[in-house]
PDB file of N, CA, C and O in Angstrom:
ATOM      1  N   UNK A   1      -9.293  48.858 -19.399  1.00  0.00           N
ATOM      2  CA  UNK A   1      -8.424  47.799 -19.808  1.00  0.00           C
ATOM      3  C   UNK A   1      -9.247  46.746 -20.560  1.00  0.00           C
ATOM      4  O   UNK A   1     -10.376  46.438 -20.176  1.00  0.00           O
ATOM      5  N   UNK A   2      -8.689  46.220 -21.593  1.00  0.00           N
ATOM      6  CA  UNK A   2      -9.389  45.230 -22.409  1.00  0.00           C
ATOM      7  C   UNK A   2      -8.859  43.847 -22.096  1.00  0.00           C
ATOM      8  O   UNK A   2      -7.651  43.635 -21.991  1.00  0.00           O
ATOM      9  N   UNK A   3      -9.765  42.927 -21.950  1.00  0.00           N
ATOM     10  CA  UNK A   3      -9.344  41.536 -21.709  1.00  0.00           C
ATOM     11  C   UNK A   3      -8.777  40.970 -23.006  1.00  0.00           C
ATOM     12  O   UNK A   3      -9.334  41.172 -24.085  1.00  0.00           O
ATOM     13  N   UNK A   4      -7.691  40.279 -22.882  1.00  0.00           N
ATOM     14  CA  UNK A   4      -7.101  39.671 -24.075  1.00  0.00           C
ATOM     15  C   UNK A   4      -7.733  38.310 -24.328  1.00  0.00           C
ATOM     16  O   UNK A   4      -8.086  37.582 -23.399  1.00  0.00           O
ATOM     17  N   UNK A   5      -7.863  37.993 -25.584  1.00  0.00           N
ATOM     18  CA  UNK A   5      -8.409  36.695 -25.965  1.00  0.00           C
ATOM     19  C   UNK A   5      -7.322  35.639 -25.777  1.00  0.00           C
ATOM     20  O   UNK A   5      -6.164  35.881 -26.117  1.00  0.00           O
ATOM     21  N   UNK A   6      -7.677  34.484 -25.246  1.00  0.00           N
ATOM     22  CA  UNK A   6      -6.675  33.424 -25.128  1.00  0.00           C
ATOM     23  C   UNK A   6      -6.261  32.956 -26.526  1.00  0.00           C
ATOM     24  O   UNK A   6      -7.067  32.924 -27.456  1.00  0.00           O
ATOM     25  N   UNK A   7      -5.011  32.605 -26.641  1.00  0.00           N
ATOM     26  CA  UNK A   7      -4.511  32.110 -27.931  1.00  0.00           C
ATOM     27  C   UNK A   7      -5.074  30.721 -28.177  1.00  0.00           C
ATOM     28  O   UNK A   7      -5.080  29.879 -27.279  1.00  0.00           O
ATOM     29  N   UNK A   8      -5.550  30.479 -29.406  1.00  0.00           N
ATOM     30  CA  UNK A   8      -6.057  29.142 -29.705  1.00  0.00           C
ATOM     31  C   UNK A   8      -4.926  28.111 -29.610  1.00  0.00           C
ATOM     32  O   UNK A   8      -3.765  28.410 -29.888  1.00  0.00           O
ATOM     33  N   UNK A   9      -5.286  26.931 -29.224  1.00  0.00           N
ATOM     34  CA  UNK A   9      -4.319  25.839 -29.121  1.00  0.00           C
ATOM     35  C   UNK A   9      -3.842  25.480 -30.531  1.00  0.00           C
ATOM     36  O   UNK A   9      -4.665  25.129 -31.376  1.00  0.00           O
ATOM     37  N   UNK A  10      -2.544  25.557 -30.804  1.00  0.00           N
ATOM     38  CA  UNK A  10      -2.032  25.261 -32.149  1.00  0.00           C
ATOM     39  C   UNK A  10      -2.353  23.834 -32.607  1.00  0.00           C
ATOM     40  O   UNK A  10      -2.636  23.611 -33.784  1.00  0.00           O
ATOM     41  N   UNK A  11      -2.309  22.882 -31.694  1.00  0.00           N
ATOM     42  CA  UNK A  11      -2.610  21.505 -32.068  1.00  0.00           C
ATOM     43  C   UNK A  11      -4.085  21.372 -32.435  1.00  0.00           C
ATOM     44  O   UNK A  11      -4.429  20.646 -33.368  1.00  0.00           O
ATOM     45  N   UNK A  12      -4.955  22.066 -31.710  1.00  0.00           N
ATOM     46  CA  UNK A  12      -6.373  22.046 -32.040  1.00  0.00           C
ATOM     47  C   UNK A  12      -6.600  22.664 -33.431  1.00  0.00           C
ATOM     48  O   UNK A  12      -7.424  22.178 -34.205  1.00  0.00           O
ATOM     49  N   UNK A  13      -5.876  23.714 -33.729  1.00  0.00           N
ATOM     50  CA  UNK A  13      -5.988  24.332 -35.052  1.00  0.00           C
ATOM     51  C   UNK A  13      -5.562  23.353 -36.141  1.00  0.00           C
ATOM     52  O   UNK A  13      -6.200  23.275 -37.191  1.00  0.00           O
ATOM     53  N   UNK A  14      -4.501  22.616 -35.899  1.00  0.00           N
ATOM     54  CA  UNK A  14      -4.036  21.631 -36.873  1.00  0.00           C
ATOM     55  C   UNK A  14      -5.102  20.549 -37.065  1.00  0.00           C
ATOM     56  O   UNK A  14      -5.419  20.174 -38.194  1.00  0.00           O
ATOM     57  N   UNK A  15      -5.646  20.058 -35.965  1.00  0.00           N
ATOM     58  CA  UNK A  15      -6.676  19.009 -36.060  1.00  0.00           C
ATOM     59  C   UNK A  15      -7.892  19.490 -36.849  1.00  0.00           C
ATOM     60  O   UNK A  15      -8.443  18.750 -37.664  1.00  0.00           O
ATOM     61  N   UNK A  16      -8.305  20.723 -36.605  1.00  0.00           N
ATOM     62  CA  UNK A  16      -9.453  21.265 -37.351  1.00  0.00           C
ATOM     63  C   UNK A  16      -9.126  21.416 -38.828  1.00  0.00           C
ATOM     64  O   UNK A  16      -9.960  21.123 -39.685  1.00  0.00           O
ATOM     65  N   UNK A  17      -7.920  21.871 -39.126  1.00  0.00           N
ATOM     66  CA  UNK A  17      -7.512  22.024 -40.524  1.00  0.00           C
ATOM     67  C   UNK A  17      -7.448  20.668 -41.231  1.00  0.00           C
ATOM     68  O   UNK A  17      -7.874  20.550 -42.380  1.00  0.00           O
ATOM     69  N   UNK A  18      -6.926  19.654 -40.560  1.00  0.00           N
ATOM     70  CA  UNK A  18      -6.849  18.308 -41.141  1.00  0.00           C
ATOM     71  C   UNK A  18      -8.251  17.760 -41.376  1.00  0.00           C
ATOM     72  O   UNK A  18      -8.513  17.175 -42.426  1.00  0.00           O
ATOM     73  N   UNK A  19      -9.150  17.939 -40.423  1.00  0.00           N
ATOM     74  CA  UNK A  19     -10.527  17.461 -40.581  1.00  0.00           C
ATOM     75  C   UNK A  19     -11.207  18.154 -41.764  1.00  0.00           C
ATOM     76  O   UNK A  19     -11.912  17.512 -42.543  1.00  0.00           O
ATOM     77  N   UNK A  20     -10.994  19.451 -41.893  1.00  0.00           N
ATOM     78  CA  UNK A  20     -11.584  20.195 -43.005  1.00  0.00           C
ATOM     79  C   UNK A  20     -11.005  19.730 -44.334  1.00  0.00           C
ATOM     80  O   UNK A  20     -11.734  19.592 -45.316  1.00  0.00           O
ATOM     81  N   UNK A  21      -9.699  19.488 -44.369  1.00  0.00           N
ATOM     82  CA  UNK A  21      -9.046  18.997 -45.582  1.00  0.00           C
ATOM     83  C   UNK A  21      -9.601  17.632 -45.971  1.00  0.00           C
ATOM     84  O   UNK A  21      -9.897  17.390 -47.141  1.00  0.00           O
ATOM     85  N   UNK A  22      -9.741  16.741 -44.994  1.00  0.00           N
ATOM     86  CA  UNK A  22     -10.243  15.398 -45.282  1.00  0.00           C
ATOM     87  C   UNK A  22     -11.679  15.454 -45.800  1.00  0.00           C
ATOM     88  O   UNK A  22     -12.028  14.722 -46.726  1.00  0.00           O
ATOM     89  N   UNK A  23     -12.509  16.308 -45.219  1.00  0.00           N
ATOM     90  CA  UNK A  23     -13.889  16.447 -45.680  1.00  0.00           C
ATOM     91  C   UNK A  23     -13.931  17.010 -47.101  1.00  0.00           C
ATOM     92  O   UNK A  23     -14.726  16.565 -47.929  1.00  0.00           O
ATOM     93  N   UNK A  24     -13.081  17.979 -47.371  1.00  0.00           N
ATOM     94  CA  UNK A  24     -13.013  18.576 -48.697  1.00  0.00           C
ATOM     95  C   UNK A  24     -12.530  17.557 -49.726  1.00  0.00           C
ATOM     96  O   UNK A  24     -13.065  17.474 -50.831  1.00  0.00           O
ATOM     97  N   UNK A  25     -11.531  16.798 -49.355  1.00  0.00           N
ATOM     98  CA  UNK A  25     -10.989  15.768 -50.252  1.00  0.00           C
ATOM     99  C   UNK A  25     -12.047  14.701 -50.542  1.00  0.00           C
ATOM    100  O   UNK A  25     -12.172  14.245 -51.679  1.00  0.00           O
ATOM    101  N   UNK A  26     -12.805  14.302 -49.523  1.00  0.00           N
ATOM    102  CA  UNK A  26     -13.857  13.302 -49.726  1.00  0.00           C
ATOM    103  C   UNK A  26     -14.937  13.838 -50.656  1.00  0.00           C
ATOM    104  O   UNK A  26     -15.428  13.113 -51.521  1.00  0.00           O
ATOM    105  N   UNK A  27     -15.311  15.107 -50.482  1.00  0.00           N
ATOM    106  CA  UNK A  27     -16.319  15.720 -51.350  1.00  0.00           C
ATOM    107  C   UNK A  27     -15.825  15.766 -52.792  1.00  0.00           C
ATOM    108  O   UNK A  27     -16.588  15.508 -53.723  1.00  0.00           O
ATOM    109  N   UNK A  28     -14.546  16.097 -52.975  1.00  0.00           N
ATOM    110  CA  UNK A  28     -13.955  16.117 -54.315  1.00  0.00           C
ATOM    111  C   UNK A  28     -13.971  14.728 -54.930  1.00  0.00           C
ATOM    112  O   UNK A  28     -14.378  14.558 -56.079  1.00  0.00           O
ATOM    113  N   UNK A  29     -13.527  13.732 -54.166  1.00  0.00           N
ATOM    114  CA  UNK A  29     -13.491  12.364 -54.672  1.00  0.00           C
ATOM    115  C   UNK A  29     -14.882  11.873 -55.031  1.00  0.00           C
ATOM    116  O   UNK A  29     -15.061  11.213 -56.055  1.00  0.00           O
ATOM    117  N   UNK A  30     -15.875  12.189 -54.197  1.00  0.00           N
ATOM    118  CA  UNK A  30     -17.252  11.791 -54.472  1.00  0.00           C
ATOM    119  C   UNK A  30     -17.759  12.434 -55.760  1.00  0.00           C
ATOM    120  O   UNK A  30     -18.397  11.772 -56.579  1.00  0.00           O
ATOM    121  N   UNK A  31     -17.478  13.709 -55.935  1.00  0.00           N
ATOM    122  CA  UNK A  31     -17.925  14.416 -57.140  1.00  0.00           C
ATOM    123  C   UNK A  31     -17.282  13.822 -58.389  1.00  0.00           C
ATOM    124  O   UNK A  31     -17.945  13.661 -59.414  1.00  0.00           O
ATOM    125  N   UNK A  32     -15.999  13.497 -58.308  1.00  0.00           N
ATOM    126  CA  UNK A  32     -15.301  12.915 -59.450  1.00  0.00           C
ATOM    127  C   UNK A  32     -15.851  11.526 -59.760  1.00  0.00           C
ATOM    128  O   UNK A  32     -16.071  11.193 -60.925  1.00  0.00           O
ATOM    129  N   UNK A  33     -16.074  10.717 -58.733  1.00  0.00           N
ATOM    130  CA  UNK A  33     -16.630   9.374 -58.949  1.00  0.00           C
ATOM    131  C   UNK A  33     -18.031   9.478 -59.557  1.00  0.00           C
ATOM    132  O   UNK A  33     -18.365   8.729 -60.476  1.00  0.00           O
ATOM    133  N   UNK A  34     -18.845  10.398 -59.051  1.00  0.00           N
ATOM    134  CA  UNK A  34     -20.190  10.588 -59.603  1.00  0.00           C
ATOM    135  C   UNK A  34     -20.119  10.980 -61.081  1.00  0.00           C
ATOM    136  O   UNK A  34     -20.879  10.470 -61.905  1.00  0.00           O
ATOM    137  N   UNK A  35     -19.207  11.883 -61.403  1.00  0.00           N
ATOM    138  CA  UNK A  35     -19.054  12.310 -62.796  1.00  0.00           C
ATOM    139  C   UNK A  35     -18.585  11.156 -63.674  1.00  0.00           C
ATOM    140  O   UNK A  35     -19.068  10.989 -64.793  1.00  0.00           O
ATOM    141  N   UNK A  36     -17.650  10.365 -63.172  1.00  0.00           N
ATOM    142  CA  UNK A  36     -17.147   9.227 -63.944  1.00  0.00           C
ATOM    143  C   UNK A  36     -18.261   8.239 -64.244  1.00  0.00           C
ATOM    144  O   UNK A  36     -18.331   7.682 -65.339  1.00  0.00           O
ATOM    145  N   UNK A  37     -19.128   8.025 -63.266  1.00  0.00           N
ATOM    146  CA  UNK A  37     -20.250   7.104 -63.453  1.00  0.00           C
ATOM    147  C   UNK A  37     -21.274   7.701 -64.426  1.00  0.00           C
ATOM    148  O   UNK A  37     -21.831   6.992 -65.264  1.00  0.00           O
ATOM    149  N   UNK A  38     -21.512   8.999 -64.309  1.00  0.00           N
ATOM    150  CA  UNK A  38     -22.544   9.659 -65.118  1.00  0.00           C
ATOM    151  C   UNK A  38     -22.118   9.900 -66.559  1.00  0.00           C
ATOM    152  O   UNK A  38     -22.887   9.648 -67.486  1.00  0.00           O
ATOM    153  N   UNK A  39     -20.891  10.389 -66.753  1.00  0.00           N
ATOM    154  CA  UNK A  39     -20.488  10.797 -68.113  1.00  0.00           C
ATOM    155  C   UNK A  39     -19.283  10.039 -68.649  1.00  0.00           C
ATOM    156  O   UNK A  39     -18.885  10.248 -69.795  1.00  0.00           O
ATOM    157  N   UNK A  40     -18.708   9.182 -67.859  1.00  0.00           N
ATOM    158  CA  UNK A  40     -17.580   8.375 -68.330  1.00  0.00           C
ATOM    159  C   UNK A  40     -16.274   8.731 -67.645  1.00  0.00           C
ATOM    160  O   UNK A  40     -16.042   9.875 -67.252  1.00  0.00           O
ATOM    161  N   UNK A  41     -15.440   7.730 -67.514  1.00  0.00           N
ATOM    162  CA  UNK A  41     -14.166   7.875 -66.813  1.00  0.00           C
ATOM    163  C   UNK A  41     -13.206   8.821 -67.523  1.00  0.00           C
ATOM    164  O   UNK A  41     -12.502   9.600 -66.880  1.00  0.00           O
ATOM    165  N   UNK A  42     -13.180   8.751 -68.853  1.00  0.00           N
ATOM    166  CA  UNK A  42     -12.258   9.621 -69.593  1.00  0.00           C
ATOM    167  C   UNK A  42     -12.600  11.091 -69.396  1.00  0.00           C
ATOM    168  O   UNK A  42     -11.709  11.915 -69.189  1.00  0.00           O
ATOM    169  N   UNK A  43     -13.889  11.423 -69.459  1.00  0.00           N
ATOM    170  CA  UNK A  43     -14.303  12.815 -69.259  1.00  0.00           C
ATOM    171  C   UNK A  43     -13.981  13.281 -67.843  1.00  0.00           C
ATOM    172  O   UNK A  43     -13.538  14.412 -67.644  1.00  0.00           O
ATOM    173  N   UNK A  44     -14.203  12.408 -66.859  1.00  0.00           N
ATOM    174  CA  UNK A  44     -13.903  12.769 -65.469  1.00  0.00           C
ATOM    175  C   UNK A  44     -12.403  12.940 -65.268  1.00  0.00           C
ATOM    176  O   UNK A  44     -11.968  13.846 -64.558  1.00  0.00           O
ATOM    177  N   UNK A  45     -11.611  12.073 -65.893  1.00  0.00           N
ATOM    178  CA  UNK A  45     -10.154  12.185 -65.782  1.00  0.00           C
ATOM    179  C   UNK A  45      -9.669  13.495 -66.390  1.00  0.00           C
ATOM    180  O   UNK A  45      -8.836  14.190 -65.809  1.00  0.00           O
ATOM    181  N   UNK A  46     -10.193  13.820 -67.552  1.00  0.00           N
ATOM    182  CA  UNK A  46      -9.791  15.064 -68.216  1.00  0.00           C
ATOM    183  C   UNK A  46     -10.188  16.282 -67.397  1.00  0.00           C
ATOM    184  O   UNK A  46      -9.394  17.208 -67.232  1.00  0.00           O
ATOM    185  N   UNK A  47     -11.404  16.284 -66.889  1.00  0.00           N
ATOM    186  CA  UNK A  47     -11.894  17.439 -66.128  1.00  0.00           C
ATOM    187  C   UNK A  47     -11.166  17.603 -64.800  1.00  0.00           C
ATOM    188  O   UNK A  47     -10.954  18.726 -64.343  1.00  0.00           O
ATOM    189  N   UNK A  48     -10.780  16.489 -64.179  1.00  0.00           N
ATOM    190  CA  UNK A  48     -10.164  16.559 -62.851  1.00  0.00           C
ATOM    191  C   UNK A  48      -8.648  16.628 -62.882  1.00  0.00           C
ATOM    192  O   UNK A  48      -8.016  17.034 -61.906  1.00  0.00           O
ATOM    193  N   UNK A  49      -8.070  16.232 -64.001  1.00  0.00           N
ATOM    194  CA  UNK A  49      -6.615  16.197 -64.076  1.00  0.00           C
ATOM    195  C   UNK A  49      -6.021  14.958 -63.427  1.00  0.00           C
ATOM    196  O   UNK A  49      -4.809  14.878 -63.226  1.00  0.00           O
ATOM    197  N   UNK A  50      -6.871  13.993 -63.099  1.00  0.00           N
ATOM    198  CA  UNK A  50      -6.393  12.750 -62.487  1.00  0.00           C
ATOM    199  C   UNK A  50      -6.178  11.686 -63.555  1.00  0.00           C
ATOM    200  O   UNK A  50      -6.726  11.769 -64.654  1.00  0.00           O
ATOM    201  N   UNK A  51      -5.384  10.700 -63.219  1.00  0.00           N
ATOM    202  CA  UNK A  51      -5.128   9.612 -64.145  1.00  0.00           C
ATOM    203  C   UNK A  51      -6.339   8.690 -64.222  1.00  0.00           C
ATOM    204  O   UNK A  51      -7.193   8.680 -63.335  1.00  0.00           O
ATOM    205  N   UNK A  52      -6.392   7.923 -65.294  1.00  0.00           N
ATOM    206  CA  UNK A  52      -7.473   6.953 -65.445  1.00  0.00           C
ATOM    207  C   UNK A  52      -7.443   5.924 -64.316  1.00  0.00           C
ATOM    208  O   UNK A  52      -8.494   5.481 -63.852  1.00  0.00           O
ATOM    209  N   UNK A  53      -6.255   5.545 -63.879  1.00  0.00           N
ATOM    210  CA  UNK A  53      -6.186   4.551 -62.801  1.00  0.00           C
ATOM    211  C   UNK A  53      -6.736   5.130 -61.497  1.00  0.00           C
ATOM    212  O   UNK A  53      -7.373   4.411 -60.727  1.00  0.00           O
ATOM    213  N   UNK A  54      -6.501   6.410 -61.240  1.00  0.00           N
ATOM    214  CA  UNK A  54      -7.047   7.032 -60.030  1.00  0.00           C
ATOM    215  C   UNK A  54      -8.569   7.158 -60.138  1.00  0.00           C
ATOM    216  O   UNK A  54      -9.280   6.965 -59.152  1.00  0.00           O
ATOM    217  N   UNK A  55      -9.065   7.480 -61.326  1.00  0.00           N
ATOM    218  CA  UNK A  55     -10.509   7.545 -61.529  1.00  0.00           C
ATOM    219  C   UNK A  55     -11.125   6.180 -61.264  1.00  0.00           C
ATOM    220  O   UNK A  55     -12.153   6.076 -60.595  1.00  0.00           O
ATOM    221  N   UNK A  56     -10.495   5.131 -61.787  1.00  0.00           N
ATOM    222  CA  UNK A  56     -11.001   3.781 -61.558  1.00  0.00           C
ATOM    223  C   UNK A  56     -11.024   3.456 -60.071  1.00  0.00           C
ATOM    224  O   UNK A  56     -11.969   2.845 -59.572  1.00  0.00           O
ATOM    225  N   UNK A  57      -9.980   3.869 -59.375  1.00  0.00           N
ATOM    226  CA  UNK A  57      -9.904   3.652 -57.926  1.00  0.00           C
ATOM    227  C   UNK A  57     -11.062   4.350 -57.206  1.00  0.00           C
ATOM    228  O   UNK A  57     -11.683   3.763 -56.321  1.00  0.00           O
ATOM    229  N   UNK A  58     -11.350   5.585 -57.575  1.00  0.00           N
ATOM    230  CA  UNK A  58     -12.439   6.332 -56.949  1.00  0.00           C
ATOM    231  C   UNK A  58     -13.791   5.677 -57.220  1.00  0.00           C
ATOM    232  O   UNK A  58     -14.638   5.595 -56.331  1.00  0.00           O
ATOM    233  N   UNK A  59     -13.987   5.211 -58.457  1.00  0.00           N
ATOM    234  CA  UNK A  59     -15.246   4.558 -58.804  1.00  0.00           C
ATOM    235  C   UNK A  59     -15.375   3.236 -58.048  1.00  0.00           C
ATOM    236  O   UNK A  59     -16.451   2.914 -57.545  1.00  0.00           O
ATOM    237  N   UNK A  60     -14.296   2.476 -57.964  1.00  0.00           N
ATOM    238  CA  UNK A  60     -14.314   1.215 -57.233  1.00  0.00           C
ATOM    239  C   UNK A  60     -14.627   1.460 -55.766  1.00  0.00           C
ATOM    240  O   UNK A  60     -15.448   0.754 -55.180  1.00  0.00           O
ATOM    241  N   UNK A  61     -13.984   2.447 -55.172  1.00  0.00           N
ATOM    242  CA  UNK A  61     -14.262   2.781 -53.769  1.00  0.00           C
ATOM    243  C   UNK A  61     -15.705   3.219 -53.584  1.00  0.00           C
ATOM    244  O   UNK A  61     -16.338   2.861 -52.591  1.00  0.00           O
ATOM    245  N   UNK A  62     -16.227   3.985 -54.520  1.00  0.00           N
ATOM    246  CA  UNK A  62     -17.618   4.446 -54.446  1.00  0.00           C
ATOM    247  C   UNK A  62     -18.552   3.242 -54.508  1.00  0.00           C
ATOM    248  O   UNK A  62     -19.516   3.164 -53.746  1.00  0.00           O
ATOM    249  N   UNK A  63     -18.270   2.304 -55.411  1.00  0.00           N
ATOM    250  CA  UNK A  63     -19.120   1.121 -55.538  1.00  0.00           C
ATOM    251  C   UNK A  63     -19.063   0.267 -54.274  1.00  0.00           C
ATOM    252  O   UNK A  63     -20.076  -0.306 -53.873  1.00  0.00           O
ATOM    253  N   UNK A  64     -17.912   0.175 -53.650  1.00  0.00           N
ATOM    254  CA  UNK A  64     -17.782  -0.594 -52.409  1.00  0.00           C
ATOM    255  C   UNK A  64     -18.600   0.037 -51.290  1.00  0.00           C
ATOM    256  O   UNK A  64     -19.295  -0.669 -50.559  1.00  0.00           O
ATOM    257  N   UNK A  65     -18.526   1.345 -51.148  1.00  0.00           N
ATOM    258  CA  UNK A  65     -19.258   1.998 -50.060  1.00  0.00           C
ATOM    259  C   UNK A  65     -20.746   1.963 -50.322  1.00  0.00           C
ATOM    260  O   UNK A  65     -21.538   1.917 -49.381  1.00  0.00           O
ATOM    261  N   UNK A  66     -21.142   1.985 -51.592  1.00  0.00           N
ATOM    262  CA  UNK A  66     -22.560   1.926 -51.927  1.00  0.00           C
ATOM    263  C   UNK A  66     -23.129   0.544 -51.660  1.00  0.00           C
ATOM    264  O   UNK A  66     -24.254   0.424 -51.175  1.00  0.00           O
ATOM    265  N   UNK A  67     -22.377  -0.494 -51.965  1.00  0.00           N
ATOM    266  CA  UNK A  67     -22.894  -1.861 -51.823  1.00  0.00           C
ATOM    267  C   UNK A  67     -22.702  -2.414 -50.419  1.00  0.00           C
ATOM    268  O   UNK A  67     -23.251  -3.468 -50.096  1.00  0.00           O
ATOM    269  N   UNK A  68     -21.938  -1.731 -49.579  1.00  0.00           N
ATOM    270  CA  UNK A  68     -21.695  -2.205 -48.218  1.00  0.00           C
ATOM    271  C   UNK A  68     -22.243  -1.262 -47.163  1.00  0.00           C
ATOM    272  O   UNK A  68     -21.697  -1.152 -46.065  1.00  0.00           O
ATOM    273  N   UNK A  69     -23.325  -0.584 -47.507  1.00  0.00           N
ATOM    274  CA  UNK A  69     -24.002   0.263 -46.524  1.00  0.00           C
ATOM    275  C   UNK A  69     -23.188   1.441 -46.033  1.00  0.00           C
ATOM    276  O   UNK A  69     -23.298   1.831 -44.871  1.00  0.00           O
ATOM    277  N   UNK A  70     -22.354   2.027 -46.923  1.00  0.00           N
ATOM    278  CA  UNK A  70     -21.594   3.199 -46.547  1.00  0.00           C
ATOM    279  C   UNK A  70     -20.265   2.904 -45.881  1.00  0.00           C
ATOM    280  O   UNK A  70     -19.536   3.830 -45.526  1.00  0.00           O
ATOM    281  N   UNK A  71     -19.938   1.644 -45.705  1.00  0.00           N
ATOM    282  CA  UNK A  71     -18.667   1.286 -45.081  1.00  0.00           C
ATOM    283  C   UNK A  71     -17.752   0.681 -46.136  1.00  0.00           C
ATOM    284  O   UNK A  71     -18.151  -0.249 -46.836  1.00  0.00           O
ATOM    285  N   UNK A  72     -16.518   1.198 -46.263  1.00  0.00           N
ATOM    286  CA  UNK A  72     -15.593   0.597 -47.228  1.00  0.00           C
ATOM    287  C   UNK A  72     -15.358  -0.871 -46.895  1.00  0.00           C
ATOM    288  O   UNK A  72     -15.330  -1.276 -45.732  1.00  0.00           O
ATOM    289  N   UNK A  73     -15.192  -1.642 -47.945  1.00  0.00           N
ATOM    290  CA  UNK A  73     -14.961  -3.088 -47.754  1.00  0.00           C
ATOM    291  C   UNK A  73     -13.562  -3.348 -47.255  1.00  0.00           C
ATOM    292  O   UNK A  73     -13.188  -4.501 -47.038  1.00  0.00           O
TER     293      UNK A  73
END
């Protein structure tokens, strides 16, 4: 007889998926902000498909976390 594996907790699965999504989203936002700073906002907007206002928001947030020791203002 084979022991059956316990079913994973569905809520725990959701929490892990949300955490992974948030980490992925932060990595994406960081990469876009870095690109905007390095090569310009228009190029980053075009490459990412985001609006110029969203690019500006990402750059502003990046500058806040950089100047405040990693904590958003």
